[in-house]
C-alpha positions in Angstrom: -14.2 -12.1 -11.1 -17.1 -11.8 -8.6 -15.8 -10.4 -5.4 -19.2 -10.4 -3.7 -18.5 -14.1 -3.1 -16.0 -13.2 -0.4 -16.7 -11.8 3.1 -16.1 -8.1 3.3 -16.7 -5.4 6.0 -17.1 -1.9 4.7 -14.4 0.3 6.2 -13.5 2.9 3.5 -15.0 5.6 1.4 -15.3 4.0 -2.0 -15.0 4.7 -4.9 -12.0 6.9 -4.5 -11.5 9.7 -7.0 -9.7 9.3 -10.3 -8.5 12.8 -11.3 -6.2 14.5 -13.8 -3.1 16.3 -12.4 -3.0 19.3 -14.8 -0.2 21.3 -13.3 2.1 18.3 -12.9 1.3 17.2 -16.4 2.2 20.7 -17.7 5.4 20.9 -15.6 6.7 17.5 -16.8 5.7 18.2 -20.4 5.0 14.6 -21.3 2.1 12.2 -20.8 -1.2 13.1 -19.2 -0.8 12.2 -15.5 -3.9 11.0 -13.6 -4.1 10.0 -10.0 -6.2 7.4 -8.2 -6.8 8.9 -4.8 -6.5 5.9 -2.5 -5.2 8.3 0.1 -8.9 9.2 0.4 -10.2 5.9 1.6 -11.2 7.6 4.9 -10.0 5.2 7.5 -7.7 7.0 9.9 -6.3 9.5 7.3 -6.8 6.9 4.5 -4.4 4.7 2.5 -4.2 1.5 0.4 -4.4 -0.9 3.4 -8.1 0.0 3.9 -9.0 -2.0 0.9 -7.1 -5.0 2.1 -8.4 -4.7 5.6 -12.0 -4.8 4.4 -11.5 -8.5 3.5 -9.0 -9.3 6.2 -11.1 -8.0 9.0 -14.2 -9.7 7.6 -12.2 -13.0 7.9 -11.2 -12.1 11.4 -14.8 -11.5 12.4 -15.9 -14.8 10.8 -13.4 -16.6 13.1 -14.7 -14.7 16.2 -11.4 -13.0 16.8 -10.9 -11.2 20.1 -7.7 -9.6 19.1 -5.9 -8.9 15.8 -2.1 -8.8 15.5 0.1 -7.4 12.8 3.6 -6.2 12.3 5.5 -3.6 10.3 8.2 -0.9 10.4 8.0 1.8 13.1 6.1 4.2 10.8 3.9 1.5 9.3 0.8 2.8 7.5 -0.6 -0.7 7.6 -0.2 -0.9 11.4 -2.0 2.4 11.8 -5.0 1.4 9.6 -5.2 -2.0 11.3 -5.4 -0.3 14.6 -8.2 2.0 13.3 -10.1 -0.9 11.7 -9.9 -2.9 15.0 -11.2 0.1 16.9 -14.1 0.6 14.5 -15.1 -3.0 14.9 -14.6 -3.3 18.6 -11.6 -5.7 18.5 -8.4 -5.5 20.4 -5.2 -4.8 18.4 -1.6 -5.5 19.1 1.2 -4.4 16.9 4.9 -5.4 16.6 7.0 -2.6 15.2 10.5 -3.3 13.7 13.3 -0.8 13.9 14.0 -1.2 10.2 15.6 2.2 9.5 17.9 2.8 12.5 16.3 6.3 12.9 16.0 7.2 16.6 14.8 10.7 16.7 11.6 11.2 18.8 9.4 12.4 15.9 10.1 9.1 14.1 9.6 6.9 17.1 6.5 8.6 18.6 4.8 10.9 16.1 3.0 10.2 12.8 1.6 6.7 12.5 2.9 5.7 16.0 0.8 8.5 17.6 -2.3 7.3 15.7 -1.7 3.7 16.8 -1.9 5.0 20.4 -5.0 7.1 19.7 -6.7 4.1 18.3 -6.0 2.1 21.4 -3.6 -0.4 20.0 -0.9 -1.9 22.2 2.6 -2.0 20.8 6.0 -3.6 21.3 9.2 -3.1 19.4 11.8 -5.4 17.8 15.3 -4.8 16.5 16.1 -5.1 12.8 16.6 -8.3 10.8 14.3 -10.6 12.7 11.7 -12.9 11.2 8.8 -10.5 12.1 6.1 -13.0 11.1 7.5 -15.6 13.4 7.8 -13.0 16.2 4.2 -12.0 15.7 3.0 -15.7 15.7 4.9 -16.3 19.0 3.2 -13.3 20.6 -0.2 -14.5 19.3 0.4 -17.9 20.9 0.8 -16.1 24.2 -2.6 -14.4 23.8 -4.1 -17.8 22.8 -2.7 -19.3 26.0 -4.7 -16.6 27.9 -7.8 -17.8 26.2 -8.1 -15.2 23.5 -8.9 -15.9 19.8 -6.0 -14.2 18.1 -6.0 -13.4 14.4 -2.7 -12.6 12.7 -2.4 -10.3 9.7 0.9 -10.4 7.7 2.9 -7.3 7.2 1.2 -5.0 4.7 -1.9 -7.1 4.8 -0.3 -9.0 2.0 -1.8 -12.5 1.6 -4.4 -13.7 -0.9 -7.3 -12.4 1.3 -5.8 -8.9 1.5 -4.9 -8.9 -2.2 -8.6 -9.2 -3.0 -8.8 -5.5 -2.0 -6.7 -4.5 -4.9 -8.3 -6.9 -7.4 -11.4 -4.8 -6.4 -9.4 -1.6 -7.0 -8.5 -2.8 -10.5 -12.1 -3.3 -11.2 -12.9 0.1 -9.8 -10.3 1.8 -12.1 -11.5 0.0 -15.2 -15.2 0.9 -14.5 -14.4 4.5 -13.7 -12.1 5.0 -16.7 -14.7 3.5 -19.0 -17.4 5.8 -17.7 -15.1 8.8 -18.2 -14.0 7.7 -21.6 -10.4 7.6 -20.3 -8.2 5.1 -22.2 -5.4 4.2 -19.8 -2.0 3.4 -21.2 -0.1 2.6 -18.0 -0.8 2.3 -14.2 2.1 3.1 -11.8 2.2 2.6 -8.1 4.6 2.0 -5.2 5.2 -1.7 -4.4 6.6 -3.1 -1.2 5.0 -6.1 0.6 3.5 -7.3 -2.7 -0.2 -7.3 -1.9 -1.2 -4.2 -3.8 0.6 -5.1 -7.0 -0.5 -8.8 -6.8 -4.1 -7.8 -6.4 -3.9 -5.2 -9.1 -2.3 -7.4 -11.7 -4.6 -10.3 -10.9 -7.7 -8.1 -11.2 -6.5 -6.5 -14.5 -5.8 -9.8 -16.0 -9.1 -11.3 -14.9 -10.8 -8.3 -16.5 -8.7 -8.6 -19.7 -8.1 -4.9 -19.2 -4.8 -4.9 -21.3 -3.3 -2.1 -19.2 0.4 -2.5 -18.3 1.2 -2.2 -14.6 4.5 -0.9 -13.2 5.4 -1.2 -9.5 8.1 1.2 -8.2 9.9 -0.8 -5.5 10.5 0.6 -2.1 12.6 -2.1 -0.5 13.6 -5.3 -2.3 15.8 -5.7 -5.4 13.9 -6.0 -8.7 14.2 -9.8 -9.0 13.1 -10.5 -5.5 10.3 -8.0 -5.6 8.9 -9.4 -8.9 9.2 -12.9 -7.5 7.2 -12.0 -4.3 4.5 -10.3 -6.4 4.2 -13.1 -8.9 4.0 -15.8 -6.2 1.2 -13.9 -4.4 -0.6 -13.2 -7.6 -0.7 -16.9 -8.3 -2.4 -17.6 -5.0 -4.7 -14.6 -5.4 -5.8 -15.9 -8.9 -6.5 -19.3 -7.4 -8.7 -17.7 -4.7 -10.6 -15.8 -7.4 -11.1 -18.9 -9.4 -9.0 -17.8 -12.4 -5.9 -20.0 -11.8 -3.1 -19.4 -14.3 -4.3 -16.0 -15.6 -1.1 -14.1 -14.4 2.1 -14.8 -16.3 5.6 -14.1 -15.1 6.0 -11.4 -17.8 3.0 -9.5 -16.4 4.8 -8.7 -13.2 7.1 -5.7 -13.7 8.9 -3.7 -10.9 11.4 -0.9 -11.2 13.5 -0.8 -8.0 15.9 2.0 -9.0 14.3 4.5 -6.5 14.7 2.7 -3.2 17.5 5.1 -2.3 19.4 4.5 1.0 16.9 1.8 2.1 13.4 1.0 3.2 11.8 3.9 5.0 14.7 6.3 4.3 13.9 8.9 1.8 16.2 9.6 -1.1 16.7 13.1 -2.6 14.4 12.1 -5.4 11.7 11.1 -2.8 11.9 14.5 -1.2 11.7 16.2 -4.6 8.6 14.2 -5.5 6.9 15.1 -2.2 7.7 18.8 -2.8 6.5 18.8 -6.4 3.2 17.1 -5.6 2.6 19.4 -2.6 3.4 22.6 -4.5 1.8 21.9 -7.9 -1.2 19.8 -6.9 -1.8 20.4 -3.2 -1.4 16.6 -2.7 0.7 15.2 0.2 2.8 12.0 -0.4 4.6 10.0 2.2 8.4 9.4 2.5 8.2 5.5 2.5 5.8 4.5 -0.3 4.0 7.1 -2.4 6.9 9.5 -2.4 9.3 6.9 -3.9 6.6 5.7 -6.3 6.1 9.3 -7.5 9.9 9.8 -7.7 10.0 6.9 -10.1 7.1 8.2 -12.1 8.7 11.7 -12.4 12.1 10.3 -13.4 10.6 7.9 -16.0 8.6 10.8 -17.5 11.8 12.9 -17.8 13.6 9.9 -19.4 10.7 9.6 -21.9 9.8 6.1 -20.8 6.2 7.2 -21.2 5.2 8.9 -24.5 3.7 12.3 -24.9 -0.1 12.0 -25.1 -0.2 8.7 -23.2 -2.6 8.5 -20.2 -0.8 7.4 -17.0 -2.6 6.6 -13.8 -0.6 6.9 -10.6 -2.1 5.2 -7.6 -1.6 7.2 -4.4 -1.3 4.6 -1.7 -1.7 7.2 1.2 0.4 7.5 4.3 1.0 11.3 4.5 0.6 11.2 8.2 4.1 9.7 8.3 5.5 13.1 7.3 5.2 14.1 11.0 7.7 11.3 11.8 10.3 12.6 9.3 10.8 16.2 10.5 14.5 15.9 10.3 14.3 15.0 6.6 12.7 18.3 5.8 15.0 20.6 7.7 16.7 23.1 5.4 
């Protein structure tokens, strides 16, 4: 796996820290819990999409794009980081935001990631729920093309084989860091949604023969659908990396018991996880991805899914700026 073969533009602060969470480990009284701080990638408050965008924006530049388009839910971390990457590289950015949650309070619709989209100079338009957002985006892109612009479209979450290269790279980074630290990892846990993060991770881990089980905590789709999405994308990612067939269906594992009321709507376990990480470790999670991933981690530790003495790495995918869009969720 030689990622230098692929175009990449440096947008983030890499390598991100790999740290022990001593107070959380003590409080849960189970395995040793470590955290991979991909909330510290640096681009517009950080997050996992930075890794994907390093490869996606390089591809856009290679195609002489004048404008990049992407889509996501109203409080999309991916949209915010795409807007920031475009600003950094001097490219226009247009975002389609889907009203996926039905939340209409002003903090959700105008604060958090939406505020940062504006600050980064992105133009935005909104869509109702249930539409084919990729098709909507492509239709808007065609209008820009008719105006003579070179429009480059990025799928939701940056989740295609190009974007997934960012998390194949993260897998390599974790393996190298843990080797240098003498840390033998028993499990890696993270939030999984649009599939690109998990697909990149499992492809990278398998290509490296790391022999570390990977568990995605689902934030939207049912288990079977989520695993299918991740597996299909991992197949394409492996082909792109030149290691076709390295990922087997059994390698892709998702637990979707912590979605709660729906995508982007925090469950009580989500709010508890956010509170626990903030009070014990001074780390802020978000209500959409990392909060639900951490809720799954905490519950599985309590259920003794992980054994005492094991070393668990939780990948923090960022997005804490979205907390400002969820003020009503934290009112006592």
